[in-house]
C-alpha positions as CSV (number, residue, x, y, z in Angstrom):
1,M,-16.0,21.2,2.0
2,L,-12.4,20.1,1.5
3,T,-9.5,22.8,0.8
4,H,-6.5,21.7,-1.3
5,A,-4.1,22.9,-3.7
6,Y,-4.5,20.3,-6.2
7,S,-5.9,19.8,-9.6
8,L,-6.2,17.0,-12.2
9,A,-4.4,19.0,-14.7
10,D,-1.4,19.6,-12.7
11,C,-1.3,15.8,-12.0
12,L,-1.6,15.1,-15.7
13,E,1.3,17.3,-16.6
14,N,3.5,15.9,-13.8
15,S,2.6,12.4,-14.9
16,L,3.7,13.0,-18.4
17,K,7.0,14.4,-17.4
18,S,7.6,11.5,-15.2
19,A,6.4,8.7,-17.4
20,W,8.3,5.4,-17.0
21,T,7.7,1.8,-18.1
22,V,8.4,-1.6,-16.1
23,E,11.4,-2.1,-18.5
24,D,12.7,1.4,-17.1
25,C,12.5,-0.1,-13.7
26,F,14.1,-3.6,-14.0
27,K,16.6,-3.0,-17.0
28,G,17.5,-6.5,-17.1
29,R,18.5,-6.7,-13.5
30,D,17.7,-9.2,-11.0
31,F,17.7,-8.9,-6.9
32,D,21.1,-9.2,-4.9
33,F,20.1,-11.7,-1.9
34,S,22.9,-10.6,0.0
35,K,21.3,-7.2,0.8
36,R,17.9,-6.3,2.6
37,F,14.9,-5.3,0.5
38,L,13.3,-3.1,2.9
39,P,14.4,-1.0,5.8
40,D,13.5,-2.0,9.2
41,R,11.0,0.5,9.9
42,I,8.9,-1.5,7.4
43,A,10.0,-5.0,7.5
44,G,10.2,-5.1,11.6
45,V,12.8,-8.0,11.8
46,D,15.6,-6.5,13.8
47,A,14.0,-6.8,17.2
48,I,13.1,-10.7,16.9
49,T,15.5,-12.3,19.4
50,C,15.0,-16.0,18.4
51,L,16.5,-15.3,14.6
52,N,20.2,-14.9,14.0
53,T,21.5,-12.2,11.4
54,E,21.1,-14.5,8.3
55,E,17.7,-15.4,9.3
56,K,16.4,-11.7,9.9
57,L,17.9,-11.1,6.3
58,K,15.7,-13.9,4.9
59,L,12.6,-12.7,6.9
60,N,13.5,-9.2,5.6
61,Q,13.5,-10.4,1.9
62,I,10.4,-12.5,2.4
63,R,8.7,-9.3,3.7
64,G,9.7,-7.5,0.6
65,N,8.1,-10.2,-1.4
66,S,5.0,-9.8,0.6
67,Y,5.1,-5.9,0.3
68,C,4.7,-6.5,-3.3
69,H,1.8,-8.9,-3.2
70,I,-0.1,-6.8,-0.8
71,F,0.2,-3.7,-2.9
72,A,-0.9,-5.8,-6.2
73,F,-3.6,-7.4,-4.0
74,V,-5.2,-4.1,-2.5
75,E,-4.7,-2.1,-5.6
76,E,-6.8,-4.5,-7.6
77,Y,-10.1,-2.4,-6.8
78,I,-8.5,0.9,-7.6
79,I,-8.7,0.3,-11.5
80,P,-12.4,-0.1,-11.7
81,M,-12.8,2.6,-9.2
82,V,-10.9,5.0,-11.2
83,M,-12.5,3.9,-14.6
84,D,-16.1,4.6,-13.0
85,H,-15.1,8.2,-12.0
86,A,-13.6,8.5,-15.5
87,R,-16.8,7.6,-17.3
88,R,-18.7,10.9,-15.9
89,D,-16.4,12.8,-18.5
90,V,-16.4,10.7,-21.5
91,F,-18.1,13.5,-23.2
92,G,-17.1,16.5,-20.7
93,D,-13.8,17.5,-19.3
94,E,-11.2,15.9,-21.3
95,T,-8.3,16.8,-19.0
96,R,-10.0,14.9,-16.2
97,L,-10.7,12.2,-18.4
98,R,-7.1,12.0,-19.8
99,Y,-5.8,12.0,-16.2
100,L,-8.1,9.4,-14.5
101,L,-7.4,7.1,-17.7
102,R,-3.7,7.6,-17.0
103,F,-4.4,7.0,-13.4
104,A,-5.9,3.5,-14.1
105,E,-3.2,2.6,-16.6
106,D,-0.6,3.5,-14.0
107,E,-2.3,1.1,-11.4
108,T,-2.2,-1.7,-14.0
109,K,1.5,-0.9,-14.8
110,H,2.0,-1.1,-11.1
111,Q,0.5,-4.6,-10.7
112,D,2.7,-5.9,-13.8
113,M,5.7,-4.5,-12.2
114,L,5.2,-6.1,-8.7
115,R,4.1,-9.5,-10.1
116,R,7.2,-9.4,-12.1
117,A,9.1,-8.7,-9.2
118,M,7.3,-11.5,-7.4
119,Q,8.3,-14.0,-10.1
120,Q,12.0,-12.9,-10.1
121,F,12.0,-13.3,-6.3
122,E,10.8,-16.8,-6.2
123,T,13.3,-17.9,-8.8
124,G,16.1,-16.3,-7.1
125,F,15.0,-16.9,-3.3
126,G,15.1,-20.6,-3.4
127,V,11.5,-21.6,-2.2
128,S,8.2,-20.7,-3.0
129,C,6.6,-18.0,-0.5
130,G,3.0,-18.0,0.2
131,A,0.7,-15.1,-0.5
132,I,-2.8,-14.4,0.6
133,A,-5.6,-15.1,-2.0
134,G,-9.0,-13.7,-3.1
135,R,-7.7,-10.5,-4.4
136,E,-11.0,-10.1,-6.7
137,E,-13.5,-11.1,-4.1
138,V,-11.9,-8.5,-1.6
139,A,-11.9,-5.8,-4.5
140,K,-15.7,-6.7,-4.7
141,V,-16.1,-6.0,-1.1
142,V,-14.2,-2.9,-1.2
143,L,-16.1,-1.6,-4.1
144,G,-19.3,-2.4,-2.3
145,K,-18.8,0.4,0.3
146,S,-19.7,4.1,-0.2
147,P,-17.7,5.9,-3.1
148,L,-16.5,8.3,-0.3
149,A,-15.4,5.4,1.9
150,V,-13.6,3.6,-1.1
151,L,-11.8,7.0,-2.0
152,L,-10.6,7.4,1.6
153,L,-9.1,3.9,1.6
154,T,-7.3,4.8,-1.7
155,S,-6.0,8.1,0.0
156,L,-4.8,6.4,3.1
157,I,-2.9,3.8,1.0
158,E,-1.3,6.5,-1.3
159,W,-0.4,8.7,1.4
160,F,1.3,6.0,3.3
161,T,3.0,5.0,0.1
162,Q,4.7,8.4,-0.2
163,L,5.9,8.1,3.6
164,H,7.4,4.7,3.2
165,Y,9.6,6.0,0.2
166,V,10.5,9.5,1.2
167,E,11.1,8.9,4.8
168,H,12.3,5.4,4.9
169,V,13.5,4.0,1.6
170,R,15.0,7.0,-0.4
171,D,18.0,7.7,1.5
172,S,18.5,4.1,2.4
173,D,21.8,2.9,0.6
174,D,22.0,-0.6,1.8
175,L,19.0,-1.9,0.2
176,D,19.2,-4.1,-2.9
177,P,19.1,-1.6,-5.7
178,L,16.6,-3.2,-7.7
179,F,14.0,-3.4,-5.0
180,H,15.0,0.2,-4.1
181,D,13.9,1.3,-7.7
182,I,10.8,-0.7,-7.5
183,L,9.7,1.3,-4.4
184,R,10.9,4.6,-6.3
185,Y,8.9,3.9,-9.5
186,H,5.9,3.1,-7.4
187,W,6.1,6.2,-5.8
188,I,6.6,8.6,-8.7
189,D,3.0,7.7,-9.8
190,E,1.5,7.6,-6.5
191,A,2.8,11.1,-5.7
192,Q,0.1,12.3,-8.3
193,H,-2.5,9.8,-7.4
194,A,-2.7,10.9,-3.8
195,K,-3.4,14.5,-5.1
196,A,-5.9,13.3,-7.5
197,D,-7.7,11.3,-4.7
198,S,-8.2,14.6,-2.8
199,V,-9.9,16.3,-6.1
200,L,-12.2,13.3,-6.2
201,I,-12.9,13.2,-2.6
202,S,-13.9,17.0,-2.9
203,E,-16.1,16.4,-5.6
204,I,-18.0,13.5,-3.8
205,A,-18.2,14.8,-0.3
206,S,-19.6,18.1,-1.6
207,D,-23.0,16.3,-2.4
208,L,-23.1,14.3,0.9
209,T,-24.7,15.2,4.4
210,E,-22.6,15.2,7.4
211,T,-24.0,11.9,8.5
212,E,-22.9,10.4,5.1
213,R,-19.5,11.5,5.5
214,E,-19.2,10.1,9.1
215,Q,-20.6,6.8,7.8
216,A,-17.9,6.7,5.1
217,V,-15.3,7.1,7.8
218,D,-17.1,4.2,9.7
219,Q,-17.1,2.1,6.6
220,L,-13.2,2.8,6.0
221,L,-12.4,1.6,9.7
222,D,-14.5,-1.6,9.1
223,L,-12.4,-2.1,6.0
224,G,-9.2,-1.5,7.9
225,M,-10.2,-4.2,10.2
226,A,-10.8,-6.6,7.5
227,I,-7.3,-5.6,6.0
228,D,-5.8,-6.4,9.5
229,G,-7.4,-10.0,9.1
230,L,-5.6,-10.3,5.9
231,L,-2.3,-9.3,7.0
232,A,-2.5,-11.6,10.2
233,Q,-3.0,-14.5,7.6
234,Q,0.0,-13.3,5.6
235,I,2.2,-13.4,8.6
236,E,1.5,-17.1,9.0
237,L,2.6,-17.7,5.3
238,D,5.9,-15.5,5.8
239,I,6.8,-17.8,9.0
240,S,6.1,-20.8,6.8
241,A,8.4,-19.7,4.2
242,L,11.1,-18.8,6.6
243,E,11.1,-22.1,8.1
244,A,11.4,-23.5,4.6
245,V,14.2,-21.3,3.4
246,T,16.3,-21.7,6.9
247,G,15.3,-25.3,7.6
248,R,14.2,-24.5,10.8
249,T,11.0,-25.8,12.7
250,F,10.1,-22.9,15.2
251,L,9.2,-23.8,18.7
252,D,5.9,-22.4,19.7
253,V,7.6,-19.7,21.8
254,E,9.7,-18.7,18.9
255,R,6.8,-18.5,16.5
256,T,4.6,-16.4,19.1
257,E,7.7,-14.0,19.0
258,I,8.0,-13.7,15.4
259,S,4.2,-13.2,15.1
260,A,3.8,-10.6,17.4
261,Q,6.7,-8.6,16.2
262,Q,5.7,-9.1,12.5
263,R,2.0,-8.2,13.5
264,R,3.2,-4.9,15.1
265,S,5.2,-4.2,12.0
266,Y,2.5,-5.3,9.3
267,R,0.1,-3.0,11.1
268,W,2.1,0.2,11.2
269,T,3.2,-0.3,7.5
270,F,-0.3,-0.9,6.0
271,L,-2.5,0.8,8.3
272,V,-1.1,2.9,11.0
273,S,1.3,5.0,9.0
274,G,-1.7,6.0,6.8
275,L,-4.1,6.5,9.7
276,E,-1.6,8.9,11.4
277,H,-0.5,10.6,7.9
278,P,-0.8,14.2,8.4
279,K,-2.4,14.6,4.9
280,F,-4.9,12.1,5.3
281,V,-5.8,13.2,9.0
282,D,-6.4,16.8,7.6
283,I,-8.8,15.2,4.8
284,V,-10.8,13.5,7.4
285,T,-10.7,16.2,9.9
286,Q,-12.0,18.7,7.2
287,L,-14.9,16.3,6.1
288,T,-16.1,15.1,9.5
289,T,-16.9,16.2,13.0
290,A,-16.0,12.9,14.8
291,G,-13.8,11.2,11.9
292,G,-10.5,12.6,13.4
293,D,-11.1,11.2,16.7
294,K,-12.4,7.8,15.3
295,I,-9.0,7.4,13.1
296,A,-6.7,8.2,15.7
297,G,-8.4,5.9,18.2
298,A,-7.9,2.9,15.6
299,A,-4.4,4.2,14.9
300,E,-3.6,3.8,18.8
301,A,-5.3,0.6,19.1
302,L,-3.5,-1.0,16.2
303,A,-0.1,0.2,17.4
304,A,-0.6,-1.1,20.9
């Protein structure tokens, strides 16, 4: 059904070897607001012509704050999802149970780290930055989809987390060191979570018909459209924060340019980079006949 080389036993072993705490990440440090927080492939500010260099730096930092919020927001549903899968082995496979409990604990730790980052950001940045609300309601919507659709969304998120860090953050030596480490520590755990997702997807998919697997991809794309709507809301909040910190009121044409550039950037960061990730594409292609074309079409439309 789904071929892969992963096991929860390996995930557990690797997780234990790479264990870390939130204090390991922060080490009493604060952010250096003279530096960028994100590479431009993720922040997407350099091409905005109506902003000067200092304003682009501020927007980059606002995007860093929003990056933390959106991960904490979206990952809200992952904890109950993993716990549901763990319950199956309360009296069964102890290795499976132990890793899935650790998976859930990791996600709780990530939320603690990301929210602490946002608190420190607000203290140091000088203005309060808006953040989309309703994470519990959104989590309920996600969990209302089929178990396979929920796992596919999780897999997409955790594979693009790998790509963001490995290809765009790890070798960037001009980023704020603390923010760089927040992304590094997040990646350490997600490197195992992405593998575990494939194990769980294989378990679930083996009992489904082809029609049910195709429907799960359709549900995933519906969730993607909902996420796109949330990203559009966050863009408006980011622009308002930029106005507050710079003291500017943007003209309609300027606001339109910033919004268009940021929409393209947000879509790549939180949707397209996952839909196009080779590992995720391989999962969908193995499970379905039409799913590969569907996610490719969605990625193309969102990147336009």
